[in-house]
C-alpha positions in Angstrom: -272.7 -166.2 121.3 -272.6 -162.5 121.0 -274.0 -162.5 117.5 -277.1 -164.3 118.7 -277.8 -161.8 121.6 -279.9 -158.6 121.3 -277.7 -155.6 121.9 -279.1 -154.9 125.4 -278.5 -158.5 126.5 -274.9 -158.4 125.2 -274.3 -155.1 127.0 -275.8 -156.4 130.2 -273.7 -159.6 130.0 -270.5 -157.7 129.3 -271.2 -155.2 132.2 -272.1 -157.9 134.7 -269.0 -160.0 133.7 -266.8 -157.0 134.3 -268.4 -156.5 137.7 -267.8 -160.1 138.6 -264.2 -160.0 137.5 -263.6 -156.8 139.4 -265.1 -158.3 142.5 -263.0 -161.4 142.3 -259.7 -159.8 141.2 -260.0 -156.3 142.6 -259.3 -154.8 139.1 -261.7 -153.9 136.3 -261.0 -155.7 133.0 -259.0 -153.7 130.6 -260.0 -155.5 127.5 -262.1 -158.3 126.0 -261.8 -161.4 123.9 -265.2 -162.7 122.9 -266.0 -166.3 123.3 -265.1 -168.2 120.2 -264.1 -164.8 118.7 -267.8 -164.1 118.1 -267.9 -160.3 117.6 -271.3 -158.8 117.0 -272.2 -155.5 115.4 -272.5 -154.1 118.9 -269.5 -155.5 120.6 -267.1 -152.6 119.7 -269.6 -150.0 120.8 -270.1 -151.7 124.2 -266.3 -152.2 124.6 -265.7 -148.5 123.9 -268.5 -147.5 126.3 -266.9 -149.6 129.0 -263.6 -147.8 128.4 -261.8 -151.0 127.4 -258.3 -150.6 126.0 -258.4 -153.6 123.7 -260.2 -156.3 121.9 -258.6 -159.6 120.9 -261.3 -161.3 118.8 -260.7 -160.2 115.2 -258.5 -161.4 112.4 -258.1 -158.5 109.9 -254.3 -158.2 110.2 -251.2 -159.8 111.7 -250.4 -156.7 113.8 -252.2 -154.4 116.2 -254.4 -151.6 115.0 -257.0 -149.2 116.4 -260.6 -150.1 115.7 -262.9 -147.6 114.1 -266.6 -147.2 114.8 -268.6 -145.4 112.2 -265.3 -144.3 110.7 -264.0 -142.7 113.9 -261.2 -143.9 116.2 -262.4 -145.6 119.4 -259.2 -145.8 121.4 -259.7 -149.6 121.4 -256.7 -151.5 120.0 -257.2 -154.8 118.3 -254.7 -157.5 119.2 -255.5 -159.8 116.3 -255.9 -163.6 116.6 -255.5 -166.2 113.9 -256.8 -169.7 113.5 -253.3 -170.8 112.4 -252.1 -170.0 116.0 -254.9 -171.8 117.8 -254.4 -175.2 119.3 -258.0 -176.2 119.0 -257.8 -176.2 115.2 -255.2 -179.0 115.2 -256.4 -181.1 118.2 -260.1 -180.2 118.7 -263.0 -182.5 118.2 -266.7 -182.3 117.9 -268.2 -185.1 119.9 -271.6 -184.7 118.3 -270.5 -185.2 114.7 -267.7 -187.6 115.4 -265.2 -185.2 113.8 -261.8 -186.0 115.3 -259.1 -184.0 113.5 -255.6 -185.0 114.5 -252.4 -183.2 113.7 -249.3 -184.8 115.2 -247.8 -182.5 117.9 -244.5 -182.2 116.0 -246.4 -180.8 113.0 -248.2 -178.2 115.2 -244.8 -177.1 116.6 -243.6 -176.9 113.0 -246.4 -174.4 112.3 -246.1 -172.3 115.5 -242.3 -171.9 115.4 -242.1 -170.3 112.0 -245.0 -168.1 112.9 -243.0 -166.9 116.0 -239.8 -166.5 114.1 -241.4 -164.4 111.3 -243.3 -162.3 113.9 -239.9 -161.6 115.6 -238.3 -160.7 112.3 -241.1 -158.3 111.5 -241.1 -156.9 115.1 -244.7 -157.8 115.2 -247.1 -159.6 117.6 -247.1 -163.3 118.1 -250.1 -164.5 120.0 -251.1 -168.1 120.6 -254.6 -169.1 121.6 -254.3 -172.2 123.7 -256.8 -174.1 125.8 -255.6 -175.9 128.9 -257.7 -179.0 128.2 -256.2 -179.2 124.7 -252.5 -178.2 124.9 -252.2 -179.2 128.6 -251.9 -183.0 128.1 -248.6 -184.9 128.3 -248.2 -185.4 124.6 -248.7 -181.7 123.7 -247.5 -179.4 126.5 -244.0 -179.6 125.3 -245.0 -177.6 122.3 -245.7 -174.5 124.5 -242.4 -175.0 126.3 -240.6 -175.2 122.9 -242.3 -172.0 121.7 -241.4 -170.1 124.9 -237.8 -171.3 124.8 -237.5 -170.2 121.2 -239.1 -166.9 121.9 -236.5 -166.3 124.7 -233.7 -167.3 122.3 -235.0 -164.7 119.8 -235.1 -162.0 122.5 -238.9 -161.7 122.3 -240.7 -159.5 124.8 -243.5 -161.1 126.8 -246.3 -158.8 127.8 -249.9 -158.8 128.9 -252.5 -157.6 126.5 -252.7 -154.3 128.4 -248.9 -153.9 128.2 -248.9 -154.5 124.5 -251.6 -151.9 124.0 -249.6 -149.4 126.0 -246.6 -150.1 123.8 -248.5 -149.9 120.6 -250.1 -146.5 121.6 -246.8 -145.1 122.7 -245.0 -146.1 119.6 -247.9 -145.0 117.3 -247.7 -141.5 118.8 -243.9 -141.5 118.3 -244.1 -142.5 114.7 -246.8 -139.8 114.1 -244.4 -137.1 115.3 
């Protein structure tokens, strides 16, 4: 967890992770999502130092915004996440405490679909956080298909995080003119 690491260890881990990803994919990472959305007091400074375009670990808004460090713009755009759009909240379990929450899949779809529809109405971002081992089972995977099908019906644009950041920055500069 980032918040448990000393700043130098967090920086080293982020830098080495970026090196490994670049070696495997041929491309340097363009952004970060911290594990379990664990964002330390140093994560943003390190991300800015690395020249990352975005973070996707914080929940301060429904829509994208530029992160400030010591009151100054960083160039790092936040693509916010929310627990309400995370499959683990509804289907996760803690094997050590015996906690086994269960929300019927239809009820989860009934949460995700209005979130999508309202994001489209507001011309905002709709971002699900899904885990293959949670959503990817037979009784649940249809939820993702239903969300994608509905997004297509609504004319939603599908983009990578980097593409979304480019769109946000381009449109922010247009609205400033």
